C-alpha positions in Angstrom: -2.6 15.0 -14.4 -3.2 12.8 -11.3 -6.5 14.3 -10.6 -7.8 13.9 -14.1 -7.0 10.2 -13.9 -8.4 9.5 -10.5 -11.1 12.1 -9.8 -14.0 9.7 -10.5 -12.5 7.0 -8.4 -11.8 9.4 -5.5 -15.4 10.6 -5.6 -16.7 7.0 -5.8 -14.7 5.7 -2.9 -15.4 8.9 -0.9 -19.1 8.1 -1.3 -18.6 4.5 -0.3 -16.6 5.7 2.8 -19.4 8.1 3.8 -22.0 5.4 3.5 -19.9 3.0 5.6 -19.4 5.6 8.3 -23.0 6.9 8.4 -24.6 3.4 8.6 -22.0 2.2 11.1 -22.4 5.2 13.4 -26.2 5.0 13.1 -26.1 1.3 14.2 -23.7 2.1 17.0 -25.9 5.0 18.3 -29.0 2.8 18.2 -27.2 0.2 20.3 -24.7 2.2 22.4 -26.9 5.0 23.8 -29.7 2.7 25.0 -27.0 0.5 26.6 -25.6 3.5 28.3 -29.0 4.4 29.6 -29.7 0.8 30.7 -26.6 0.6 32.9 -27.6 3.8 34.7 -30.8 2.0 35.7 -29.1 -1.4 36.3 -25.8 -0.6 38.0 -24.9 -4.3 38.3 -24.6 -4.4 34.5 -22.3 -1.4 34.2 -19.0 -3.2 34.9 -19.5 -6.2 32.6 -20.9 -4.1 29.7 -18.2 -1.5 29.9 -15.6 -4.2 30.3 -16.8 -5.9 27.0 -16.8 -2.6 25.2 -13.3 -1.8 26.4 -12.1 -5.3 25.4 -13.5 -4.8 21.8 -11.6 -1.5 21.6 -8.3 -3.1 22.5 -8.5 -5.8 19.8 -6.5 -4.7 16.7 -9.0 -3.5 14.0 -7.5 -5.7 11.3 -7.9 -8.8 13.6 -11.7 -8.0 13.9 -12.1 -7.7 10.2 -10.2 -11.0 9.7 -12.2 -12.8 12.4 -15.5 -11.7 10.8 -14.6 -13.4 7.5 -15.5 -16.8 8.9 -18.6 -15.7 11.0 -21.9 -16.9 9.5 -24.6 -14.3 8.5 -22.8 -11.2 9.6 -19.4 -12.2 8.3 -17.7 -12.9 4.9 -16.4 -10.1 2.8 -18.0 -6.9 1.7 -19.8 -4.0 3.4 -21.9 -6.0 5.9 -18.9 -7.4 8.0 -17.2 -3.9 7.6 -20.3 -2.2 9.1 -20.4 -4.8 11.9 -16.8 -4.2 12.8 -17.0 -0.4 12.7 -20.2 -0.5 14.8 -18.4 -2.6 17.4 -15.5 -0.1 17.5 -17.8 2.9 18.0 -19.7 1.4 21.0 -17.3 2.2 23.8 -17.4 6.1 23.6 -21.1 6.0 23.1 -21.9 3.7 26.0 -19.3 5.4 28.3 -20.3 9.0 27.6 -24.0 8.3 27.9 -23.4 6.6 31.2 -21.1 9.3 32.5 -23.3 12.1 31.3 -26.4 10.8 33.0 -24.6 9.9 36.2 -23.0 13.4 36.3 -26.4 15.1 36.6 -26.7 16.9 39.9 -28.6 14.6 42.4 -30.3 17.7 43.8 -31.9 18.3 40.4 -33.1 14.7 40.3 -34.6 15.0 43.8 -36.3 18.3 42.9 -37.9 16.5 39.9 -39.1 13.7 42.0 -40.5 16.2 44.5 -42.5 17.6 41.7 -44.0 14.2 41.1 -42.1 13.2 37.9 -41.8 9.5 37.1 -38.5 7.9 36.3 -39.3 8.0 32.6 -40.1 11.7 32.8 -36.9 12.4 34.7 -34.9 10.5 32.1 -36.3 12.3 29.0 -37.1 15.7 30.4 -34.2 16.2 32.9 -31.2 13.7 32.6 -30.9 13.3 28.9 -31.2 17.1 28.1 -28.6 17.9 30.7 -26.3 15.1 29.6 -26.7 15.8 25.9 -23.4 17.6 25.5 -21.4 14.7 27.0 -23.4 12.2 24.9 -22.7 14.3 21.7 -19.0 14.3 22.6 -19.2 10.5 22.6 -20.8 10.6 19.2 -18.1 12.9 18.0 -15.3 10.5 19.2 -17.1 7.5 17.8 -17.5 9.1 14.4 -13.8 10.1 14.1 -12.9 6.5 15.1 -15.2 5.1 12.4 -13.8 7.3 9.7 -10.2 6.2 10.4 -10.9 2.5 10.9 -13.2 2.4 7.8 -10.1 2.6 5.6 -9.2 -1.0 6.7 -12.5 -2.3 5.4 -10.9 -2.4 1.9 -8.9 -5.5 3.1 -12.1 -7.5 3.1 -13.8 -6.0 0.1 -15.8 -3.4 2.0 -14.8 -0.5 -0.3 -14.2 3.0 0.8 -11.0 5.2 0.6 -8.9 2.3 2.0 -9.0 0.8 -1.6 -6.8 3.7 -2.8 -4.5 3.4 0.2 -4.1 -0.4 -0.1 -3.5 0.0 -3.8 -1.0 2.7 -3.2 0.9 0.5 -0.8 0.8 -2.5 -3.1 2.1 -0.4 -6.1 4.4 1.8 -4.0 2.5 4.8 -5.2 2.5 7.7 -2.7 0.0 9.7 -4.8 -2.6 6.9 -4.5 -1.9 6.6 -0.8 -2.5 10.4 -0.4 -5.6 10.2 -2.6 -7.1 7.9 -0.1 -5.7 9.4 3.1 -6.4 13.1 2.4 -10.2 12.7 1.8 -10.4 10.4 4.8 -8.7 13.0 7.0 -11.0 15.8 5.5 -14.1 13.6 6.4 -12.8 13.1 9.9 -12.0 16.8 10.4 -15.4 17.8 8.9 -17.3 15.4 11.1 -15.4 16.6 14.2 -16.0 20.3 13.4 -19.7 19.8 12.7 -20.3 17.8 15.9 -18.2 20.3 18.0 -20.4 23.0 16.5 -23.5 21.2 17.7 -21.9 20.8 21.2 -21.1 24.6 21.3 -24.7 25.3 20.2 -26.0 23.2 23.1 -23.7 25.1 25.5 -25.1 28.4 24.2 -28.6 27.2 24.8 -27.8 26.3 28.4 -26.3 29.7 29.1 -28.7 31.9 27.1 -31.8 29.8 26.9 -32.0 30.0 23.1 -30.1 29.3 19.9 -29.4 31.7 17.2 -31.0 30.8 13.8 -27.6 30.0 12.3 -26.5 27.8 15.2 -29.3 25.4 14.7 -30.2 25.7 11.0 -26.7 25.5 9.5 -25.5 22.2 11.2 -28.9 20.6 10.6 -28.8 21.7 7.0 -25.3 20.2 6.5 -26.4 16.9 8.1 -29.6 16.8 6.0 -27.5 17.5 2.8 -25.1 14.7 3.6 -27.9 12.3 4.4 -29.9 13.2 1.2 -26.7 12.9 -0.9 -25.9 9.5 0.7 -29.4 8.2 0.1 -29.4 9.4 -3.5 -26.0 7.8 -4.1 -27.1 4.5 -2.4 -30.3 4.4 -4.5 -28.3 4.9 -7.7 -26.0 2.1 -6.6 -29.0 -0.2 -5.9 -30.5 0.5 -9.4 -27.1 -0.3 -10.9 -26.8 -3.5 -8.8 -30.2 -4.6 -10.1 -28.6 -5.3 -13.5 -26.6 -8.4 -14.2 -23.2 -7.9 -12.5 -20.1 -10.0 -12.1 -17.8 -9.4 -9.1 -14.1 -9.9 -9.7 -11.6 -10.0 -6.9 -7.9 -9.9 -6.5 -5.2 -10.3 -3.8 -3.2 -7.4 -2.4 -0.3 -6.8 -4.7 0.4 -5.2 -8.0 0.3 -8.2 -10.3 -3.0 -9.4 -8.7 -4.7 -6.0 -9.2 -3.5 -6.0 -12.9 -4.9 -9.6 -13.4 -8.1 -8.7 -11.7 -8.5 -5.7 -14.0 -7.7 -7.9 -16.9 -10.5 -10.3 -16.1 -12.9 -7.4 -15.5 -12.1 -5.5 -18.8 -12.3 -8.7 -20.8 -15.7 -9.6 -19.4 -16.9 -6.0 -20.1 -15.4 -6.1 -23.6 -16.9 -9.4 -24.7 -20.2 -9.5 -22.8 -23.0 -7.1 -21.9 -22.4 -7.7 -18.2 -21.3 -5.1 -15.7 -18.3 -5.8 -13.5 -17.9 -4.9 -9.8 -14.2 -4.8 -8.7 -13.3 -6.1 -5.2 -9.5 -5.8 -5.4 -6.9 -5.8 -2.6 -8.5 -8.6 -0.6 -6.1 -9.6 2.2 -4.5 -12.6 0.6 -4.9 -16.1 -0.9 -7.1 -17.4 1.9 -9.5 -14.4 1.9 -9.8 -14.5 -1.8 -10.4 -18.3 -1.8 -13.1 -18.0 0.9 -14.7 -15.2 -1.0 -15.1 -17.0 -4.3 -16.1 -20.2 -2.5 -18.9 -18.4 -0.7 -20.0 -16.5 -3.8 -19.0 -13.1 -2.4 -16.9 -12.7 -5.5 -17.4 -14.6 -8.8 -13.8 -15.0 -9.8 -10.1 -14.1 -9.4 -6.7 -15.3 -10.5 -4.9 -17.8 -8.4 -1.5 -19.6 -8.8 -1.6 -23.4 -9.1 1.3 -23.9 -6.5 -0.5 -21.7 -4.0 -3.8 -23.6 -4.5 -2.1 -27.0 -4.2 0.1 -26.3 -1.1 -1.6 -23.5 0.7 -5.3 -24.1 0.1 -5.4 -27.9 -0.5 -2.4 -28.4 1.9 -0.7 -31.0 -0.3 3.0 -31.8 -0.4 5.1 -30.0 -3.0 5.1 -31.6 -6.5 7.2 -30.0 -9.2 5.4 -31.3 -12.3 3.2 -28.4 -13.6 0.7 -30.5 -15.4 0.1 -32.9 -12.5 -0.3 -29.9 -10.1 -2.8 -28.2 -12.5 -4.9 -31.4 -13.0 -5.1 -32.1 -9.3 -6.0 -28.6 -8.4 -8.7 -28.5 -11.1 -10.2 -31.8 -9.9 -10.0 -31.0 -6.2 -11.5 -27.5 -6.6 -14.4 -28.9 -8.5 -15.1 -31.8 -6.0 -14.5 -29.9 -2.8 -15.5 -26.3 -3.5 -17.6 -26.3 -6.6 -15.1 -24.0 -8.3 -13.9 -24.1 -11.9 -10.2 -23.8 -12.6 -9.8 -22.4 -16.2 -6.8 -22.6 -18.5 -3.5 -20.9 -17.6 -3.1 -17.3 -18.7 0.2 -18.3 -20.1 2.8 -17.5 -17.5 4.2 -18.8 -14.2 4.9 -16.5 -11.2 7.0 -18.4 -8.7 8.3 -17.2 -5.4 11.6 -15.5 -5.9 14.3 -15.2 -3.2 15.8 -11.8 -3.9 18.9 -10.0 -2.7 20.6 -6.7 -3.7 22.7 -6.8 -6.8 25.8 -5.4 -4.9 25.6 -8.3 -2.4 25.3 -10.9 -5.2 28.3 -9.4 -6.9 30.3 -9.0 -3.6 29.8 -12.6 -2.5 29.5 -14.1 -6.0 26.0 -15.5 -5.2 23.8 -17.2 -7.8 21.8 -19.8 -5.9 19.9 -20.0 -2.6 22.3 -22.7 -1.4 25.3 -20.3 -1.9 23.5 -17.5 0.0 22.5 -19.8 2.9 25.9 -19.5 4.6 25.6 -15.7 4.8 22.1 -15.7 6.4 23.3 -15.6 10.0 24.6 -12.0 9.2 21.4 -11.0 7.3 17.9 -9.7 8.2 15.1 -11.3 6.1 11.8 -9.7 5.2 8.8 -11.8 4.1 5.1 -11.3 3.5 2.9 -12.3 6.4 1.3 -15.1 4.3 4.7 -16.5 3.2 5.8 -16.8 6.8 2.9 -19.2 7.5 2.4 -21.1 4.3 3.2 -24.8 3.7 5.3 -23.7 0.7 6.7 -20.7 2.5 9.4 -19.8 4.9 9.4 -22.8 7.3 10.0 -25.4 4.5 12.4 -23.1 2.7 14.5 -22.7 5.8 14.6 -26.4 6.4 15.4 -27.2 2.8 18.3 -24.8 2.5 19.4 -24.6 6.2 18.7 -20.8 6.5 19.6 -19.5 9.9 18.9 -15.8 10.4 20.4 -14.1 13.5 17.0 -12.4 14.0 13.5 -13.6 13.1 12.4 -12.4 9.7 10.4 -9.2 9.6 6.8 -9.6 8.5 5.7 -6.8 6.1 3.3 -5.9 3.3 4.4 -7.3 -0.1 4.4 -3.8 -1.6 7.0 -2.6 0.9 9.6 -5.4 0.6 11.6 -4.3 -2.4 11.9 -0.7 -1.0 13.0 -2.2 2.3 15.6 -4.3 0.5 17.0 -1.5 -1.7 17.3 0.8 1.4 19.1 -1.9 3.3 16.5 -2.3 6.0 16.5 -6.0 5.1 19.0 -8.2 3.2 16.8 -10.9 1.7 13.1 -11.1 0.7 10.7 -13.5 -0.9 9.1 -11.7 -3.8 7.6 -12.8 -7.1 9.5 -13.7 -10.2 7.5 -11.3 -12.5 7.8 -8.2 -10.2 8.6 -5.2 -12.3 10.8 -3.6 -9.5 13.4 -6.3 -9.6 15.4 -5.1 -12.6 14.7 -1.4 -11.8 16.2 -1.6 -8.3 19.1 -3.7 -9.4 18.0 -6.7 -7.5 19.0 -10.3 -8.2 16.8 -13.4 -8.0 18.6 -16.4 -6.6 18.2 -19.7 -8.3 16.0 -22.3 -6.5 18.7 -24.9 -7.1 17.0 -27.6 -4.9 13.6 -27.1 -6.7 11.8 -26.3 -3.4 9.0 -24.2 -4.9 6.2 -25.9 -6.8 5.0 -24.5 -10.2 2.8 -21.4 -10.0 0.8 -21.0 -13.2 -1.6 -18.1 -13.2 -5.1 -19.6 -13.6 -8.6 -17.8 -13.4 -10.8 -19.5 -10.8 -14.6 -19.0 -11.0 -17.6 -20.1 -9.0 -19.4 -22.8 -10.9 -22.8 -21.2 -10.3 -21.6 -18.0 -12.0 -20.5 -19.8 -15.1 -23.7 -21.9 -15.2 -25.8 -18.7 -15.1 -23.5 -16.7 -17.4 -21.7 -19.1 -19.8 -20.5 -16.1 -21.8 -18.1 -15.3 -19.0 -16.2 -18.5 -19.5 -16.1 -17.9 -23.3 -14.7 -14.4 -22.7 -12.0 -15.6 -20.2 -11.0 -18.6 -22.3 -9.9 -16.1 -25.0 -7.1 -15.0 -22.5 -5.6 -18.5 -22.2 -1.9 -18.5 -23.1 -1.9 -14.7 -24.0 0.2 -13.4 -21.1 3.9 -14.3 -21.1 6.2 -13.8 -18.0 8.0 -11.0 -19.8 4.7 -9.3 -20.6 3.5 -9.6 -17.0 6.8 -8.2 -15.7 6.5 -5.3 -18.1 2.9 -4.5 -17.0 4.1 -4.7 -13.3 6.9 -2.3 -14.2 4.5 0.2 -15.9 2.3 0.3 -12.7 5.1 0.1 -10.1 7.7 2.3 -11.6 6.0 4.5 -14.2 2.9 5.0 -12.0 0.5 4.4 -14.9 -3.1 3.6 -13.9 -3.8 -0.2 -13.8 -6.9 0.4 -16.1 -4.7 2.1 -18.7 -2.1 -0.6 -18.7 -4.6 -3.4 -19.1 -6.6 -1.5 -21.7 -3.4 -1.1 -23.8 -2.5 -4.8 -23.4 -6.0 -5.9 -24.6 -5.9 -3.4 -27.5 -2.5 -4.7 -28.6 
């Protein structure tokens, strides 16, 4: 049942993953091996170059992906910054193994070559590199496996690949989706490792026997050629597809956002002749905003309170109409973005505790819960911990004083952590489908701390100017999604494990 639903997606994202890895490792080889050779000829450069490569390797991979978002030309979101990040991570083993391999060649052999009148260039290509090839290939092997693993994080910045399934599985608490992304990634890594180790063994055979058997050199080369041809064919097919008119829809990294992104995508496909490329599971509000502002995506769904306080950095206002009008005006003036009419529901932050605790302490409001916070452990999304309308202001308004600092965690994991008593209070979303299922209770924001959070589609003005039919299609969704409907769709995805595409298709049909 699962495979029939997701086979096409698994194949698609596996193809994307292979392309990311092959291009990244090719770029890294083109840079790393020449650098390794260079520092054997210029020993004074060895320490600084290896130190830089080591430093890159120590930076958390997600931090590099995040840093590249704001870098001109090579940054932003999509496959280009993903390839840049993966290439940087693959450099160290390539540089180090090339340097080590050449330096480990017996000096007596080098002297013998010089005695025969060989130039430095001839020594390099005819003696040192052939003798060091096994160690260099081991570096390629390590770099490739690193690339395959880290490429899953590329999905956080819209780079595609198998990480899309993993991030979606985390967001929807769906272990099948997580495995659908993790297992093919592991197979690719193991396959690459076995293939390259086979080539290493073949080289060792050549050194000891002086020749390779026909299978030892034709089979690995045939497999590599097959992968390359398949990748080129897949890429050319994608390029032909991309030559047509296409709208790119993004979403943030939790269930409701993926559903809303799919809603926009299916509505555009249904009402226009345009193709839609989905770039879901972008890291958060700031990444999605930068992406639509830069034209990396054409549109996504934002919440007015988030836009007003987090993006525009304004003080909280509780009047929904004033917030909407100010966001609409500011987005048009500052960012050349169009804020369309609300989809019909508000999804405010919800301070959530377990039902048993609410009953035990007779808690209904955040103020009533505040006196118990010194005994509790809180769990918040990383973005909520830093936002203007997030934890710092909430703690000040209600006098929250936790004994230990709140745990930062992915949004999709918070409710499970709460229900299993790993944390005692979380900041979720009022329309989350898991709240009633896990017997959780939303505390009333009795001091009206949170601003209104109406769900509004936001599009790049250039896109709507070029394709006015997109605005006409999205306008048809205005006011059609109630809070109850949204919670029901979240429940179908989170608890019933229905595919997002199926849930949205049924909603549009109804």
